[in-house]
C-alpha positions in Angstrom: 13.5 -6.8 15.8 9.7 -6.5 15.6 9.9 -4.3 12.5 12.1 -6.8 10.8 9.7 -9.6 11.7 6.7 -7.6 10.4 8.5 -6.7 7.2 9.2 -10.4 6.6 5.6 -11.3 7.3 4.4 -8.5 4.9 6.6 -10.0 2.1 5.0 -13.4 2.8 1.6 -11.8 2.6 2.4 -10.0 -0.7 3.6 -13.3 -2.2 0.6 -15.3 -1.0 -1.9 -12.7 -2.3 -0.1 -12.5 -5.6 -0.4 -16.3 -5.9 -4.1 -16.2 -5.1 -4.8 -13.2 -7.3 -2.3 -13.2 -10.1 -1.9 -10.0 -12.0 -0.5 -7.7 -9.4 -3.6 -5.4 -9.0 -3.8 -6.0 -5.2 -2.0 -3.3 -3.2 -1.1 -4.6 0.2 -1.8 -2.2 3.1 -0.2 -4.2 5.9 -0.4 -1.8 8.9 1.5 1.0 10.5 2.4 2.6 13.8 4.3 1.9 17.0 5.3 -1.8 17.1 6.0 -1.5 20.8 2.5 -0.3 21.6 0.0 -1.8 24.0 -2.9 -0.9 21.7 -3.7 -2.3 18.3 -6.7 -1.2 16.2 -8.0 -3.7 13.7 -10.3 -2.6 10.9 -11.9 -4.6 8.1 -10.0 -3.7 4.9 -8.5 -0.7 3.1 -10.6 1.4 0.8 -9.7 3.5 -2.3 -7.7 6.2 -0.5 -5.9 3.7 1.8 -4.9 1.8 -1.3 -3.6 4.9 -3.1 -1.5 5.9 -0.1 -0.8 2.4 1.1 -1.8 3.4 4.7 -4.7 2.3 6.8 -7.5 4.6 7.8 -6.7 7.7 5.9 -10.0 8.1 4.0 -13.3 9.3 5.3 -13.4 6.7 8.1 -9.9 8.0 9.0 -11.3 11.4 10.0 -13.6 9.7 12.5 -10.7 7.7 13.7 -8.8 10.9 14.3 -11.7 12.1 16.5 -11.6 8.7 18.3 -7.9 9.1 19.1 -8.5 12.7 20.3 -11.1 11.4 22.8 -8.6 8.8 24.0 -5.8 11.4 24.1 -3.7 9.2 21.8 -1.8 9.9 18.6 -1.6 7.6 15.6 2.1 7.2 16.4 1.3 5.8 19.8 -0.6 2.8 18.5 -0.5 0.2 15.7 -3.3 0.3 13.1 -4.1 -2.6 10.7 -7.0 -4.4 9.0 -8.0 -8.1 8.8 -7.9 -8.0 5.0 -4.8 -6.5 3.7 -6.0 -5.3 0.3 -9.0 -3.5 -1.1 -12.1 -5.6 -1.7 -14.0 -3.9 -4.5 -16.8 -4.4 -7.0 -17.0 -3.0 -10.6 -20.0 -1.0 -11.8 -21.1 -2.7 -15.0 -22.2 0.6 -16.6 -19.4 2.9 -15.6 -16.5 0.5 -15.0 -15.7 2.3 -11.8 -14.6 0.5 -8.7 -16.4 0.8 -5.3 -15.6 -0.7 -1.9 -17.4 -3.8 -0.6 -17.2 -5.8 2.5 -14.5 -8.5 2.5 -15.8 -12.0 1.7 -15.0 -15.2 3.6 -12.2 -16.3 1.2 -10.4 -12.9 1.6 -10.7 -13.1 5.4 -9.4 -16.7 5.4 -6.5 -15.7 3.2 -5.4 -12.8 5.4 -6.4 -13.9 8.9 -3.1 -15.8 9.6 -1.1 -12.6 8.9 -3.2 -10.6 11.4 -2.8 -13.3 14.1 0.9 -13.3 13.5 1.1 -9.5 13.6 -0.6 -9.6 17.0 1.8 -12.3 18.2 4.8 -10.2 17.1 3.5 -6.9 18.6 2.1 -8.4 21.8 -0.4 -5.7 22.6 -2.4 -5.6 25.9 -5.6 -4.3 24.2 -6.9 -5.1 20.7 -9.7 -2.9 19.5 -11.7 -4.4 16.6 -13.7 -2.0 14.4 -16.8 -3.7 12.9 -18.2 -7.2 12.6 -15.6 -8.6 10.2 -12.5 -7.9 12.3 -14.3 -9.0 15.5 -15.4 -12.3 13.9 -11.9 -12.9 12.4 -10.2 -12.5 15.8 -12.8 -14.5 17.8 -12.9 -17.0 14.9 -16.7 -17.1 15.2 -19.1 -16.0 12.4 -22.1 -15.8 14.7 -20.9 -13.1 17.0 -22.1 -9.6 16.1 -20.9 -6.1 17.0 -24.4 -5.2 18.0 -24.4 -7.7 20.9 -20.7 -7.3 21.9 -19.7 -3.6 21.3 -18.0 -2.0 24.4 -17.6 -5.3 26.2 -14.1 -6.2 27.3 -13.1 -9.8 26.5 -10.2 -11.7 27.9 -8.4 -13.5 25.0 -5.6 -14.7 27.3 -2.8 -13.1 25.4 -4.6 -9.7 25.2 -7.9 -8.0 26.0 -10.3 -7.5 23.1 -12.7 -4.6 23.0 -15.1 -4.5 19.9 -16.3 -1.2 18.6 -18.5 -0.2 15.7 -16.5 0.6 12.6 -16.0 4.4 12.3 -17.6 4.2 8.8 -20.8 2.9 10.3 -21.3 6.3 12.0 -21.0 8.0 8.6 -24.0 6.0 7.4 -25.9 5.8 10.7 -25.7 8.9 12.8 -27.7 7.3 15.6 -24.7 5.1 16.4 -22.6 8.1 17.3 -23.8 8.4 20.9 -23.2 4.6 21.4 -19.8 4.9 19.8 -18.8 7.7 22.1 -20.0 5.9 25.2 -17.9 2.9 24.1 -14.9 5.1 23.7 -15.3 6.3 27.3 -15.2 2.6 28.3 -12.1 2.1 26.2 -10.5 5.1 27.8 -11.1 3.6 31.3 -9.8 0.2 30.2 -6.7 1.8 28.8 -6.2 3.6 32.1 -6.8 0.5 34.2 -4.7 -1.9 32.1 -2.0 0.2 30.6 -1.6 3.1 33.0 -1.5 5.7 30.2 
C-alpha cells in the first residue's frame, strides 16, 4: 500500500518538475528503502553519481553514510533514504561546459518540499534524521535555524522526532566536524534504542 502511494507521489513529482523545468533533463531521485521503517534520513539533493544511478547517497557522501549506518548497526535496507530536493541542482562552468553540484535554491526547495512532507506522512517514521541545513530548514519550515546550533538535539515534531545532523559531505570538506558528527551518532543510537527498541 505504502509503495503504491509513494509511486503515485513520485509520478506527480516527475510531472510537476517537468512542468517547471521543461526539457526533461531533471532526473528524479525520489527515495529508496524500507517503507515500513521507523527511521527516515533526509539529505539535501542528489549529486552526479546519484543522478546517474537514480539512487540517493551513492557517491562520496554515501561512503560516509555507510560508516554512519555501521555505527548505528543498521543496513540501508532497514531505513528509508531521501532528499528534500528530488533532482540534481547544478551549475555550468562557463569555460569547460562541465556541470558541478551546488546547494539547492529556495525555489527548488519550495517545489519539492510538499513531496517530502507527503513521503513522511505515508511512511510514518518515528525518527527523521536531517542531514545538513537545507533539509533541516525544509522540515522545520524556518530559514533561520542552523545545523550548528541544533545538531544532535532531539526535537518533538508531534508526528515524529527530528534529529538534525551535519551532512556527511561536510566531513569531507571539514575534518574537524568528524568528532562532533560521531558524538551526534552516539546520541542518535541512544535515541533509536529508547524510542524504537532496536
